[in-house]
C-alpha positions as CSV (number, residue, x, y, z in Angstrom):
1,M,-56.3,9.9,33.9
2,A,-59.3,9.6,31.5
3,K,-58.3,6.0,30.7
4,E,-58.4,5.0,34.3
5,E,-62.0,6.2,34.6
6,K,-63.3,4.3,31.7
7,K,-63.0,0.9,33.1
8,T,-65.5,-1.8,32.0
9,Q,-67.4,-4.3,34.1
10,V,-65.1,-7.1,32.9
11,E,-61.9,-5.4,34.2
12,N,-63.7,-4.8,37.7
13,Q,-64.6,-8.4,38.1
14,P,-62.3,-10.9,39.8
15,K,-60.3,-13.1,37.4
16,G,-61.8,-16.4,36.5
17,K,-65.3,-15.0,36.9
18,V,-67.1,-14.2,33.6
19,S,-70.4,-12.6,33.5
20,Y,-73.0,-13.3,30.8
21,P,-75.8,-10.9,30.0
22,L,-78.4,-13.8,30.2
23,G,-78.6,-16.3,33.1
24,K,-79.8,-19.8,33.1
25,I,-83.2,-18.6,34.5
26,N,-83.6,-16.3,31.6
27,F,-83.0,-19.3,29.1
28,I,-85.6,-21.4,31.0
29,L,-88.1,-18.5,30.8
30,M,-87.6,-17.9,27.1
31,G,-88.1,-21.8,26.6
32,I,-91.5,-21.6,28.3
33,C,-92.3,-18.6,26.3
34,L,-91.5,-20.3,23.1
35,L,-93.6,-23.3,24.1
36,L,-96.4,-21.0,24.6
37,I,-96.1,-19.5,21.3
38,I,-95.9,-22.8,19.6
39,I,-99.1,-23.9,21.5
40,G,-100.9,-20.8,20.5
41,F,-100.0,-21.2,16.9
42,W,-100.8,-24.9,17.1
43,L,-104.4,-24.1,18.4
44,M,-105.0,-21.7,15.5
45,T,-104.2,-24.4,12.9
46,G,-106.9,-26.5,11.2
47,S,-108.5,-27.3,8.0
48,A,-109.7,-24.4,5.8
49,N,-112.8,-24.0,3.5
50,V,-112.4,-26.3,0.6
51,G,-114.0,-25.3,-2.7
52,D,-117.7,-24.3,-2.3
53,T,-118.1,-26.2,1.1
54,F,-118.3,-24.1,4.2
55,N,-116.2,-25.4,7.2
56,A,-117.8,-24.0,10.5
57,D,-114.6,-25.1,12.3
58,V,-113.0,-21.9,11.1
59,F,-114.9,-19.9,13.8
60,E,-114.1,-22.2,16.8
61,S,-113.3,-20.3,19.9
62,S,-109.8,-22.0,20.2
63,R,-108.9,-20.8,16.7
64,V,-110.2,-17.4,17.0
65,T,-109.7,-16.3,20.6
66,T,-107.7,-18.9,22.7
67,G,-104.8,-19.4,20.3
68,P,-104.0,-15.8,19.5
69,I,-104.2,-15.0,23.3
70,I,-101.9,-17.7,24.2
71,A,-99.3,-16.8,21.4
72,F,-99.6,-12.9,22.3
73,L,-98.8,-13.8,26.1
74,G,-95.9,-15.8,24.8
75,F,-94.5,-12.9,22.9
76,V,-95.1,-10.4,25.8
77,L,-93.6,-12.7,28.4
78,M,-90.5,-13.4,26.1
79,A,-89.7,-9.6,26.5
80,F,-90.0,-10.1,30.2
81,A,-87.9,-13.3,30.2
82,I,-85.1,-11.4,28.4
83,I,-85.1,-8.3,30.6
84,Y,-85.6,-10.4,34.0
85,R,-82.6,-10.2,36.3
86,K,-82.3,-12.2,39.5
87,K,-81.9,-10.1,42.6
88,D,-78.7,-10.2,44.3
89,N,-78.8,-10.8,48.0
90,K,-75.3,-9.9,48.7
91,G,-74.8,-7.5,51.7
92,L,-78.4,-8.1,53.0
93,D,-78.6,-9.7,56.1
94,D,-81.8,-11.2,57.7
95,N,-80.9,-9.8,61.1
96,T,-80.6,-6.1,60.1
97,D,-82.8,-4.9,63.0
98,T,-80.8,-3.2,65.6
99,K,-83.5,-3.3,68.3
100,E,-82.5,-5.1,71.4
């Protein structure tokens, strides 16, 4: 009897239907987040100070604030992209009102 209670999700699904933990939308969102991370790091790149000369470009706003913010948003949204699950509308009718 204990073995009957321990059925997995795969056993309960109809044959021929395989359920994956991540869907197509998850991979699209993860690709967008990866692109945000790459753009953020690209904005932070640039030439450094060479020798005794001072390069004022090190303190540009795109390198100090914009790039890190975009990269950080990419990392945070990546967690959301992995956790995101599409809502199932099965069993929900648009005409659920019983008022006549």
